[in-house]
C-alpha positions, 0 to 999 in steps of 0.5 A: 859657263855658269861659273864664269857668269857667277864670278862676273856678276859678283865682280860687277856688284863688288865694283862700286864698293871697291871704288867707294872705299877710299871715298868713305873716309872723306865723308865727314870732311866733305860734310864739314866743308859743304855745311860750313860747320863751326869749330864746336860742330865739327867734333860732334859731327865727326863723332856722329858719323863715326858711330853711324859708320860703325853701326852700319858696318855691323848691320852687314855682319848679321842676317840680311833679312831686315837690313833695309829697315835697320838702315832706315832706322839708323839713318833716322837716328843719325839725322836726329843726332845731327839735328841737335848739332846743326842749325836749320840751314845746315840741316836743309843742306844736309837733307839736300846732299843726302837726297842727291846722293840717294839719286846718284845711287839709284842711277848707278843701280839702274846702270848695273841692272842694265849691264847685268841684263845685257850680260845675261842675254849674251850668256844665254844666247 
């Protein structure tokens, strides 16, 4: 029974990662459209986002101890690089999009926690 519970829990956690894998490649295209980037900005933003993605993936190859701090550092670095490419209005839009994405992520996490708690109660009884 515990093995089944562990397998179900792992599947539950992996579900968003699988669902979002197709979305990840469209992130820079969405930014280009939503931020109304100029031609010279498009290549620079794509390069910055590509570098950020590679660094982010490398974070999860090592120890998980300081991942949160490293992710925050990476976000600050990316934001600073984007700030040198984007104008003030575009940066404000970027910040608003980021805040919206973080809020949605938090809501998904809360729903997962609720489902996990419901499943835990069912398995325990």
